[in-house]
C-alpha positions in Angstrom: 3.2 -17.8 5.1 3.5 -14.1 4.3 0.5 -12.4 2.8 0.8 -11.0 -0.7 0.9 -7.2 -0.7 -1.8 -7.2 -3.3 -4.2 -8.6 -0.7 -3.7 -5.5 1.4 -4.5 -3.3 -1.5 -7.6 -5.2 -2.2 -8.6 -5.0 1.5 -8.3 -1.2 1.3 -10.4 -1.1 -1.9 -13.1 -3.2 -0.3 -13.2 -1.0 2.8 -13.4 2.1 0.7 -16.3 0.6 -1.2 -18.1 -0.3 2.1 -17.7 3.3 3.4 -18.9 4.7 0.2 -21.9 2.4 0.3 -22.6 3.3 3.9 -22.8 7.0 3.3 -24.3 7.0 -0.1 -27.2 9.5 -0.3 -26.9 10.8 3.3 -25.8 14.2 4.7 -23.2 15.0 7.3 -26.1 15.6 9.7 -27.6 12.2 9.0 -24.2 10.6 9.4 -23.7 12.3 12.8 -27.1 11.1 14.0 -26.6 7.4 13.0 -24.4 5.5 15.4 -24.8 2.4 13.2 -23.4 4.2 10.1 -20.7 5.9 12.1 -19.6 2.6 13.6 -19.5 0.9 10.2 -17.5 3.7 8.7 -15.1 3.8 11.6 -14.6 0.1 11.4 -13.8 0.2 7.7 -11.3 3.1 8.3 -9.6 0.9 11.0 -9.3 -1.9 8.4 -7.8 0.5 5.9 -5.3 1.7 8.5 -4.4 -1.8 9.6 -3.9 -2.9 6.0 -1.6 0.0 5.4 0.3 -0.7 8.5 0.8 -4.3 7.5 1.7 -3.2 4.0 4.3 -0.8 5.3 6.0 -3.6 7.2 5.7 -6.2 4.4 6.6 -4.0 1.4 7.8 -0.5 2.5 8.6 0.6 -1.1 5.0 -0.2 -2.2 3.6 1.5 0.9 5.6 4.6 0.3 3.8 5.0 -3.1 0.6 5.7 -1.1 1.3 9.3 -0.3 -1.2 9.5 2.6 -0.3 6.2 4.2 1.3 7.6 7.4 -1.7 10.0 7.9 -4.2 7.2 7.3 -2.4 4.9 9.8 -2.4 7.8 12.3 -6.2 8.3 11.6 -6.8 4.7 12.3 -5.0 5.0 15.6 -7.1 8.0 16.6 -10.3 6.2 15.7 -9.2 3.2 17.8 -7.7 4.8 20.8 -9.4 8.2 21.0 -12.9 7.1 20.2 -14.4 9.4 22.8 -13.3 12.5 21.0 -14.0 11.5 17.4 -15.0 14.6 15.3 -17.7 13.4 13.0 -17.2 16.4 10.7 -13.5 15.4 10.3 -14.4 11.8 9.5 -16.9 13.1 6.9 -14.3 15.4 5.4 -11.9 12.5 5.1 -14.6 10.5 3.3 -15.4 13.3 0.9 -11.8 14.3 0.1 -9.5 11.2 0.5 -11.3 8.0 -0.1 -11.7 8.0 -3.8 -8.0 9.1 -4.4 -6.9 6.3 -2.1 -9.0 3.8 -4.1 -7.6 5.0 -7.4 -4.0 4.8 -6.1 -4.6 1.2 -4.9 -6.1 0.4 -8.3 -3.1 1.8 -10.1 -0.7 0.0 -7.9 -2.5 -3.3 -8.4 -2.4 -2.8 -12.2 1.3 -2.1 -12.0 1.9 -5.2 -9.9 0.0 -7.3 -12.5 1.9 -5.9 -15.5 4.6 -8.2 -16.9 
């Protein structure tokens, strides 16, 4: 049975919330010093990228409405396959700049999908 595209949007939102919770009240320096927090954040980014990859195959039109989807999927691949060279400042920048807009976009798409 195919998974409802809304489930992927909810997965993304949950992962965004987990990342925001993990970094709440800490600095970039503290982030860089905590392997546990970095691992948690990177795992959640991998979930976001996987959800978007599945969504792009399941519902390409819906996925296309998430402007940064291809870049996020690429970011997921980098975190997974190039873990040795992860730039913590880059990850921190993505958290600060792109997470909340992604969450908002998913929320809007969910609302549109629920509308009659």
